[in-house]
N, C-alpha and C positions, 0 to 999 in steps of 0.2 A: 218047608214053606209054612208061614204062619197065617192064621186067618184072623182078622180083627174081631174083637168080641161083638156079638150083635147089640144093636141098640134097642132098648125097651120101647115097644110100640105103645102109644096112647091114641085115643081118639082123636081124628083130625081136628074136631071143633075144640079140643083143648089146647091146641097149639097157640102158642103166644105171638101176638103181633107187636113187633117192636118198631118204633119210630126211628127212622134213620135221619139224624140231624145233620151229619156231616158227610154225605157222600161226595164222590168225585165231582170236582167244580164243573166238569163237562156233562154231568148226568142230567138227563131229562126227568129223572124220577125223584127229584128233591121233594122231601115231605110225604113220600108215599109209605104206607105201612107195609112191612116186609113179614110174610109168614115165616115162623121159625118152628123147628121141632119135627118130629115123626109125623108123616102124612100118608094116607091111603088114597091111591089114584089107580085108575083103569089103565093098564099098559098094553100095548099091542104087540102080541108075539105072533110067531109063525103058524099059519095054517097052510097045509100043503095044497097043490093044485089039485083040483077035483078029478082031473083025467090021469093022475099019476105021472105026469111028465116032470122033467127036470125044472125047477124053478129058474125064472129069469126076469129081469126088468130092464126097461129102456131108460138110459140116463136122460136123453132128450126126447122130443116128441116121438111117440110109437108110430110105426108104419100103419097106413090106412088099414082099418078094420082090425087091428090089434090092440089088445088092452096094454095099458102102461106096464103092468106085471101080471104074471099068471098064477100068483099065489095069493092067499088070502090073510086075514087077520084073525087072531084069537085073542080076545079082549079078557084080561084077568085083572082083578083087583089085587094090588100089591101095596104093602107098606114099605115106604121108604125111609131110612133113618137119616137124620141130619148130622153131617160130619163137622158143622160149625162148633168149634171149641176142642175138637179132637183130631185135627188135621194131621198131626205127627203120627197118629195110630197107623197110618196107611202109606205104602211104599210102592214104587213101580215093580220091584221084583216080587213082592209078596201078594199085592192085590192088582196090579196092572193100571193103577191110577195114583197120583199123588198131587199135592197142592204147593203152590208158591204165592207168598203175599207180599205186598209193599212193593209193587213193580211199577216204575214209572215208564212212560212211553212219550216220545216226541210226536208220534202219529195221533193225530185227534179226530180227523174228519172221516177217515176210511171211506172216501168217496172215489179215489182214483187208484185202479190196481197197480199201475206202474210206480206210484208214489208209495203204495203200501210196500211193494218190493223193495224199493230203495231205503225207506225209512224204517219200516216195521220188522221186515225180514231180519237185518242184522241184530235187532233187539231180541228177537225169538231165538236166534242161534246162540247168542251170548248167554241167554236164559237156560237153554239146554246144556251148554258146556258147563255152566256153574251148578246145575243141579242134577245132572246125570252122570254118575261115575264111569270112568273108562272110554269116554268119547275120544275119538281121534279125527273123525270126520263127520260133518253134517251137510246133508242136501236138503233144502227145503224145496218141495216139488209143487205145491200148489196151495191155494186157500179158498175158503168158502165164506161169505158173509150171508147171514140169515136175519131177516127181519119179520117179525110177527105183525106185519102191516099189510093193508089192502094193496093189491098189485105189486107186491114185493117179488123180485126176481126169484128169490129162494126163501122159503119159510122154514121155521123149525120143523125137523122130521120126527113126527110122533109114531115111530115104528122101532121097536127094539132091533138093534143091528150092530154088526162089527164091520169097520170100514175095509178091512184086508183080511185075506186069508194066507196060508203058506204059499199057495200057488200065485196069488196076485203080487205078494211081497217080493218073492223072487223075480217076477215080471217087472216090478217096479225098479229093482237094482239095474236090471238089464236095460230098461228104458231110460233112466236118468243118469246112468254112468256112461259118458260117450264113448270111452275106450272099452271095447268088448273084452280085451284080455284083462284090463284092471277090474271090470265088473265081475268076471269069473273069479279073479283073486279075492275080491271083497265077499263073495258069496261063500267062500271057504272059512270066513272069520264070523264073528258075531255082528248081526245087523238087526235093527229094530226099526219099527215105524211108530212114531210118537206124535199124536196131535197135541197142538197147544191151543187150549180153548179159553176164551175170555168174552165177557160181555162188553158192549159198546156203550150202553145206556144203563149201567148199574145204578143202584142195586136190582138184581133181577127179581121182579115180582109177578112175572107172568111167564109160562112155558119155561120153567127151570129145567136143567138138564139133569136126568137120572142116569146112574151108572151102577153096574153090578161089581161086587168084589169077585175078581176073576177066579180066585181060589175056590170059590163056591159054585162055579159053572163047570159043568161036566162037558167034555167033548161030544158026547152024544146029544147035547142040547143044541150044537150048532150045525147050521144047514147051509152048504155052499150055495150061492146064487150067482148065476152068470149075470154079470153087469155090462150090458150092451151099450157101447159107444157108437157114433156114426162111423168111426174108423177102426175100431178094434173091440175086443171083448176083454173084460176084467172080471174080477170075482170078489163079492163080498159074502158076508155070512149073515143069514137069518138065525133066529134064536127061538128056540122052543121053551116054554114056561116050564119051570121045575121048582117045586116048593123049597128046595134046598138053596136055591139062588139067595143071596144077601144083596138087598138093593139100598142104594144111598142117593143123596143129593147134597149140594152145598148151599145152605140157604142164604139168600140175599147176596150173591156174589157181586163184588164191586168191579170197576174198571181196573183197579190195581191188583187184582187177583187172577191167578193163572191155574187152570186145571190141566194137568198132564195126563193124556189118555194113551196107553200103550195098546196098539192094535195087533202088533205082531212081535216076536222075539225068537230068534233063531237059536238061542242058547238052550241046549237039551236039559239043563238043570232047572231052569225058570221058564222055558218056552211054554209049558203047559199053562202057565199063569200070564202068558204073553199076549192076552186078548181080552178086551174089556167091552162087554156089551153095554150100549147106551142108547138113550132116546130123550128127546123133550116130552114133557108130560103136562097134563092140565092139573095145577093145584086147585082143589075146590075152595081154597081159602083166598084166592087172589081177589084183592080188593075191586070193586065194581069201577070200571073206567081206567084201570091201570095201564100204563103205557105198554105196548107189545115189546116183548123182549127183542133186542138186537144184539148180535154176536158175530165173532170171527173165529174160525178155527184154521190153524196153519198146520199142514202135514209135512213132517220130516222123516228122511231116512237118516238114521243114526248108526254109524259104524264104530265097532269097538266095544 
C-alpha cells in the first residue's frame, strides 16, 4: 500500500481566497470567496466515557433521562491539506477516498426522498460502476441530506467518525439482501461500503468535509460505538487522535464533484485501508455571512 506524500502546511491566514466566477448554475454561492490551501482547525476526536462503560449513542431522541451519547469530545488542532489540484494522487484501495469530477445530475431540488431514489440513485450507481473496478452488484441502502441552516433536520456532523465497522457491514449485507442464502454467499466474496458525497449548493465555503488518509490510521485509533436505533442496534467507529494521521479536505467542492468515502472493505489485502475517518469542520477563513453548506451522501453496498 502507498501513502500519498504529505502536503506542506502553511499558516491558515496565508491560504488564498479565490473568486469563483462560474459555479454550478443552481448554486446559491455565486460570487462567494472560497478558502484554498492547507488550514488548521480544531477537530473533535473520541474521549471515553467517564465511567468506563462501552460507548454508545442514540440515532433518534434518547430515552428520558439518558444523554444522546455517553462519550465525550477531545478537541485537537489539526492541519488539513488541500487535495485540490492533486486529486489523482489518492485512490480507494490506497487511501480509502477518491474523487470524481464533471458529473452531471438530473436531480436539482433534493427536496423529495422518493424523487431522489428514482432520479439520483441510478446516477450514483452508474458513477460507482464506472469508477470502482470489479463491481458486479450495487445496493444503495440509504441517503442523508445535511444543511448547515437553522432548524435543519440534519446538520453537518462535527465529530470524527466512520459510518461502519466490520460488524455493522456484515449486518448491512444481511439486512439489505432479501434472500438469506444469497446474503451468506455474498459475504464469502469481496464487499465494500462506499459513501458518495456531494454538495448541493457548491462551491462549499462553510463546514467543509475533512477526511483522513486511511493508510495513516491505526486500528488502535478506532473505537466501536453501539449505534442505537429505535428498532435495532448498529455499530459505528469513533476515532482517537494520533499525530501520525494525515488529514485532508477538497477545497470549494462544486455540485459537479463527487467524493467517494470507503467505510469498509472485506478484502484482506486492502481491508486495513478500508475505512476513512471523516468529519465536517469549521474553517476559520470562512467569509462572514457565507451560506451554510448543504450536502447529500448516498451509502452503497458494493459487491465484487
